[in-house]
C-alpha positions in Angstrom: -31.1 -12.9 -4.9 -29.1 -15.0 -7.9 -27.0 -18.0 -7.4 -24.0 -19.4 -8.4 -20.8 -21.3 -7.9 -16.6 -20.7 -7.2 -15.0 -22.2 -9.8 -13.0 -25.6 -8.6 -15.5 -25.1 -5.2 -18.1 -27.3 -4.0 -20.3 -24.5 -2.8 -22.7 -21.9 -3.4 -22.4 -18.0 -3.4 -25.6 -16.6 -2.8 -25.8 -12.4 -3.5 -28.2 -10.0 -2.1 -27.6 -6.0 -2.0 -26.1 -6.4 1.8 -23.3 -9.1 1.4 -22.2 -12.1 -0.7 -22.7 -15.1 1.5 -20.2 -18.0 0.7 -21.6 -21.3 2.0 -18.7 -23.8 2.0 -19.5 -27.5 1.6 -16.6 -29.7 1.7 -16.2 -32.8 -0.6 -17.5 -36.2 0.9 -14.8 -37.6 2.8 -14.4 -41.3 2.2 -15.2 -43.8 5.0 -12.4 -45.4 7.0 -9.5 -42.6 5.0 -9.0 -39.9 7.4 -6.6 -37.1 6.4 -3.4 -37.6 8.3 -3.1 -34.7 10.7 0.5 -33.9 9.2 -1.2 -32.9 5.5 -2.4 -29.3 5.2 -5.8 -29.2 3.5 -5.5 -27.6 0.1 -7.5 -23.9 -0.2 -10.9 -24.4 -1.6 -12.1 -21.0 -1.0 -10.6 -17.5 -2.6 -11.0 -13.9 -1.9 -9.7 -11.0 -4.0 -7.9 -8.5 -2.1 -10.8 -6.0 -2.0 -13.0 -8.5 -0.7 -10.2 -9.6 1.8 -10.4 -6.3 3.0 -14.2 -6.2 3.4 -14.1 -9.1 5.6 -11.2 -7.4 7.9 -12.9 -4.2 8.1 -16.4 -5.5 8.8 -15.0 -7.8 11.4 -13.2 -5.3 13.0 -16.6 -3.1 13.7 -16.1 -0.7 10.9 -19.8 -1.2 9.4 -20.4 2.7 7.7 -22.8 4.2 10.4 -21.4 5.3 13.6 -24.2 5.1 16.5 -26.6 8.0 17.3 -24.8 9.8 20.2 -24.9 9.1 23.3 -23.3 5.9 22.9 -24.4 3.6 25.8 -22.1 1.2 28.0 -23.9 -1.9 26.4 -22.6 -0.5 23.0 -19.3 -0.4 24.2 -19.0 -3.7 25.6 -20.4 -5.2 22.4 -17.7 -3.6 20.7 -14.5 -4.8 22.7 -16.1 -8.3 22.9 -16.0 -8.3 19.2 -12.4 -6.9 19.0 -11.5 -9.1 22.0 -8.8 -6.8 23.1 -7.6 -3.0 23.3 -3.9 -2.6 23.5 -3.0 0.2 26.1 0.3 2.5 25.7 1.6 5.0 28.0 2.0 7.9 25.0 -0.2 10.7 25.4 0.6 13.2 23.1 -2.8 12.9 21.7 -5.0 10.6 23.8 -3.8 7.3 25.2 -4.0 4.5 22.7 -6.7 2.7 24.5 -9.5 5.3 23.9 -9.1 5.8 20.0 -10.1 2.3 18.7 -13.9 3.2 20.1 -13.8 6.7 19.0 -12.4 5.1 15.4 -15.6 3.1 15.0 -18.3 4.6 17.3 -17.4 8.1 17.0 -18.0 10.8 20.1 -18.5 8.7 23.4 -17.7 9.4 26.9 -13.9 8.0 28.0 -15.1 7.9 31.4 -17.3 4.4 30.2 -14.1 2.7 29.1 -12.6 3.3 32.3 -15.7 2.5 34.0 -15.7 -1.0 32.4 -11.7 -1.1 32.8 -11.2 0.1 36.3 -14.8 0.3 38.6 -16.0 -1.8 40.9 -19.0 -4.4 40.6 -20.9 -5.0 37.8 -20.4 -1.9 35.8 -16.8 -3.8 35.5 -16.5 -5.6 32.1 -12.7 -6.0 31.3 -9.5 -6.9 33.0 -6.3 -6.2 32.4 -3.5 -8.7 31.1 -0.7 -9.5 28.5 -3.0 -10.1 25.3 -1.4 -7.9 22.5 1.2 -6.4 24.5 0.1 -4.9 27.9 -4.0 -4.9 27.1 -7.7 -4.5 28.1 -9.5 -7.5 27.6 -13.6 -8.5 28.0 -13.6 -10.6 31.4 -15.0 -13.7 29.5 -11.5 -13.9 27.7 -9.9 -14.2 31.5 -10.0 -18.1 31.7 -8.5 -17.9 28.0 -5.4 -16.4 29.7 -5.1 -18.5 32.8 -2.4 -21.0 30.9 -0.5 -18.0 30.1 -0.3 -16.9 33.6 0.7 -20.7 34.6 3.7 -20.4 32.0 4.9 -17.2 33.5 4.7 -18.4 36.9 7.2 -21.0 35.4 9.3 -18.3 33.9 8.3 -19.3 30.7 7.3 -16.8 27.7 8.2 -13.9 29.9 10.9 -11.3 29.8 14.3 -12.8 30.9 14.8 -10.3 33.5 11.8 -10.9 35.0 11.6 -14.5 34.8 15.3 -14.4 36.3 13.9 -12.2 39.2 10.9 -14.3 40.2 13.6 -17.2 40.3 16.2 -15.4 42.4 13.7 -12.8 44.4 11.1 -15.3 45.9 11.7 -13.7 49.4 10.8 -10.5 48.0 7.7 -11.5 45.9 6.3 -13.0 49.0 6.9 -10.1 51.1 5.0 -7.8 48.6 2.4 -10.3 47.9 2.0 -10.2 51.8 1.9 -6.5 51.6 -1.2 -6.4 48.9 -2.8 -9.2 50.7 -3.3 -6.9 53.9 -3.5 -3.1 52.5 -5.7 -3.9 49.5 -5.0 -2.0 46.0 -1.3 -1.0 46.0 1.0 1.0 43.5 4.9 0.4 43.0 5.6 3.6 44.3 4.0 3.0 48.0 6.2 0.1 48.4 9.5 1.0 47.0 12.3 0.8 49.6 15.0 2.3 47.0 16.5 5.1 48.1 18.6 6.1 45.1 17.0 7.8 42.4 15.3 5.8 39.9 16.6 6.0 36.3 14.7 6.3 33.2 12.1 3.8 31.0 12.4 0.6 32.9 14.7 1.2 36.0 12.1 -0.5 38.5 12.5 -0.9 42.3 12.5 -4.7 43.5 8.9 -4.1 44.3 7.9 -3.0 40.9 9.8 -6.1 39.6 7.6 -8.0 42.2 4.4 -6.7 41.5 4.9 -7.2 37.7 6.2 -10.5 38.2 3.2 -11.5 40.3 0.9 -9.8 37.7 2.3 -12.2 34.9 1.7 -15.0 37.2 -2.1 -14.0 37.9 -1.3 -13.7 41.7 -2.1 -10.0 41.4 -4.2 -8.1 39.0 -5.1 -4.6 38.3 -7.8 -3.0 40.5 -7.6 0.4 39.0 -5.4 3.4 37.9 -3.9 6.2 39.8 -3.0 8.6 36.9 -1.5 6.1 34.7 -0.1 3.9 37.5 -1.1 0.7 37.9 -2.9 -0.2 41.5 -2.8 -4.1 42.3 -5.1 -6.2 44.0 -5.5 -10.1 44.5 -7.9 -11.3 41.7 -10.8 -12.6 43.8 -11.0 -9.2 45.0 -11.5 -8.0 41.3 -12.2 -10.7 38.8 -15.8 -11.7 39.6 -16.4 -15.3 41.3 -18.3 -17.0 38.6 -15.1 -16.2 35.9 -12.4 -17.1 38.6 -14.5 -20.6 39.7 -14.9 -21.7 36.0 -12.7 -24.8 35.3 -9.2 -24.4 34.2 -8.9 -25.0 30.6 -6.0 -26.8 29.0 -3.3 -25.0 27.2 -4.7 -26.4 23.7 -8.3 -25.5 24.7 -7.4 -21.8 25.4 -5.0 -21.5 22.7 -7.6 -23.0 20.1 -9.8 -20.6 21.8 -7.8 -17.4 21.0 -7.1 -18.2 17.4 -10.9 -18.8 16.8 -11.5 -15.2 18.3 -8.8 -13.7 16.5 -10.0 -15.3 13.3 -13.5 -13.6 14.1 -12.1 -10.5 14.6 -9.6 -10.7 11.5 -12.5 -11.6 9.1 -9.2 -13.4 7.6 -5.8 -13.7 8.3 -2.4 -16.2 7.5 -1.4 -18.4 10.6 1.2 -15.4 11.6 -2.1 -12.7 11.3 -3.9 -15.2 13.7 -1.1 -15.7 16.3 0.0 -12.2 16.3 -3.6 -11.0 17.3 -2.9 -12.8 20.9 1.0 -13.1 20.7 1.0 -16.4 20.5 4.1 -18.3 19.5 4.3 -20.5 16.3 4.8 -23.8 18.3 1.6 -23.0 20.1 -0.8 -21.8 17.2 0.5 -24.2 14.1 -1.3 -27.1 16.2 -4.1 -25.4 17.3 -4.7 -23.9 13.9 -4.4 -27.6 12.2 -7.1 -28.9 14.8 -9.4 -26.0 13.9 -9.2 -26.8 10.4 -9.6 -30.7 10.7 -12.3 -29.8 12.9 -14.3 -27.7 10.5 -13.9 -24.8 12.9 -11.7 -22.7 10.3 -11.8 -22.6 6.9 -8.3 -22.8 4.8 -8.7 -20.1 1.8 -6.4 -17.9 -0.6 -6.2 -14.4 -1.0 -5.2 -12.6 -3.9 -1.9 -11.4 -3.6 -1.0 -13.3 -0.7 1.9 -15.7 -0.5 0.9 -17.8 2.5 -2.7 -19.7 3.0 -5.3 -17.7 4.8 -8.1 -18.7 7.0 -11.4 -17.7 8.2 -14.5 -18.7 9.7 -16.9 -20.8 8.0 -19.6 -19.0 5.9 -18.1 -15.7 5.4 -20.1 -12.6 4.6 -18.6 -10.1 2.2 -19.9 -6.7 2.3 -20.5 -5.3 -1.3 -18.7 -1.7 0.1 -17.6 -0.7 3.4 -18.4 2.9 3.5 -16.3 4.2 6.9 -13.7 6.9 7.4 -11.6 7.0 10.5 -8.5 8.4 12.4 -6.7 5.2 13.5 -4.6 4.6 16.9 -1.0 3.6 15.7 -1.8 0.5 17.9 -5.4 0.0 16.5 -5.9 -3.9 15.9 -6.8 -3.1 12.3 -3.1 -2.2 11.8 -1.1 -3.5 14.6 0.3 -6.1 12.6 2.6 -4.1 10.1 3.2 -6.8 7.5 -0.6 -7.5 7.2 -1.5 -3.9 6.7 1.2 -3.9 3.6 -1.0 -7.0 2.3 -4.2 -5.6 2.9 -3.8 -1.8 2.0 -0.4 -1.5 0.1 0.1 1.0 3.2 3.6 0.6 4.7 3.2 2.2 8.3 5.9 2.5 11.0 6.3 4.3 14.5 8.0 7.3 14.5 7.9 8.2 18.2 11.5 7.1 19.1 13.0 8.4 15.9 15.2 11.4 16.5 13.1 14.5 14.9 15.6 15.3 11.9 15.1 11.4 10.9 11.1 11.3 10.7 9.3 10.9 7.7 5.9 11.7 8.4 6.1 13.1 12.5 5.9 11.9 15.7 2.5 10.9 16.5 1.0 10.0 13.1 -2.9 8.3 12.7 -3.5 6.9 9.7 -6.7 7.8 8.0 -9.0 5.3 6.8 -11.2 6.1 3.9 -13.6 4.2 2.0 -11.5 0.8 2.1 -7.9 2.2 1.8 -5.7 3.9 4.0 -5.6 7.5 1.9 -3.6 9.8 4.3 -1.4 10.2 7.5 -2.3 12.6 9.9 0.3 14.0 12.6 -1.7 14.8 15.2 -0.6 16.5 18.7 -3.3 17.8 21.5 -1.9 21.0 22.9 -4.3 21.0 26.1 -2.4 23.9 27.6 -3.6 26.3 24.9 -6.7 24.0 24.4 -6.3 23.2 20.5 -6.1 20.2 18.4 -3.2 20.7 16.4 -2.9 18.9 12.9 1.0 19.4 12.1 0.6 17.7 8.7 -1.5 15.3 6.4 0.7 13.2 4.2 -1.6 11.6 1.4 -1.0 8.6 -0.3 -0.1 8.1 -3.8 -3.7 8.0 -4.9 -4.6 11.0 -3.0 -7.7 12.4 -1.4 -10.3 13.5 -3.8 -12.6 16.5 -2.7 -15.2 13.9 -1.0 -12.1 12.5 1.0 -10.6 15.8 2.2 -14.5 16.5 3.4 -14.3 13.4 5.1 -11.1 14.0 7.0 -12.3 17.4 7.8 -15.2 16.0 9.4 -13.0 13.2 11.1 -10.7 16.0 13.0 -13.5 18.3 13.9 -15.4 15.5 15.6 -11.9 14.5 17.4 -11.5 17.9 18.3 -14.9 18.3 20.0 -14.8 14.5 21.6 -11.3 15.9 23.1 -12.7 19.2 23.9 -10.4 21.2 21.7 -10.1 23.6 19.1 -8.9 22.2 15.5 -6.5 24.0 14.0 -5.4 24.6 10.1 -3.1 21.9 8.6 -0.9 21.1 5.8 -1.3 18.9 3.2 1.9 17.0 1.5 1.0 14.7 -1.6 3.0 11.5 -1.5 6.6 11.2 -2.5 6.3 11.0 -6.6 2.9 12.0 -7.0 1.5 14.9 -8.9 
């Protein structure tokens, strides 16, 4: 082990075969002259772009070695606690998005174990649904950190304007629907609807569906389970453990600091915008909370090579010497869901083309980025053709740096594992180099 110091930094770098441990020692403060809260502390710690990538990949659970099968529930729960959140999305072209991040990090696991953690009863249930980063599954331990958001929603704040207006103007309907849930137990919107006309596409909700969504946002009902993909709503006291509900109500500031701390832990290093986006905080909430955490020494201000904005990380960040991970990523994976961060970290511009007309698409309908050895090396247009029992690989689009033989083998292995996990047969695919690449 060798020791050294960072230029312009009071601290030490302790190196080993596994990681670089950066120990931060802030300069001694002069007694009686506290730093004004409005003044931002200068960055005393800096990372190269490669180091930032390794921090991010490690924090997101890409540790290079997938666990031996079978993956046990405890391993799944630990990973979700680490991430803090799984985004839910209705598109089922391959598999619903919330199942993919676990596969990307753990390999072949039983998807019913996630269903069990999310929607079963009793001790096996470890997750709840709420608006975390869009519609999300979160660990039950984070329920207290979301109650301030529920209180705001009950006042019509920080929710869709149409839903807020419905909550103000249709309280009779809201209370009638809540009474039905109280009396009958877990219910879906379809079983309560009184509308006679045929529903239109997308968000043409019935009054009862609006009422349930308002009650859900306000924390007066929660999701007890799902029938297919339809939410079944029930009272929180019949779903969330009493020990969780009985915890003292946190102030908004306490809860928001907790969310930013968790975001910093899950991201490894990030700008203020990165941290607030993780749990969809507004800048008016995140900026004062971030300043408080920095002042308390719970987060450090730092610089990342090529980033224009200051970044933040937990004290004593550990940077691995290498992250050897290969994985197909959901479009809604927390590693890449903030697109500007993805460009800064990986020089990879990624946009969904699900709602793009087919003749205007560049890469395909449901395209998964392929992570390989610390870079995103390709985009893979995938579809689960369940009737035919096959995983259809419509195309592989290489990035400019391309895939070498080892990278192509890693991609083939990942596709085979995904096909096996989904119970499908893999089909051949076409390689398309990036535009301008030889």
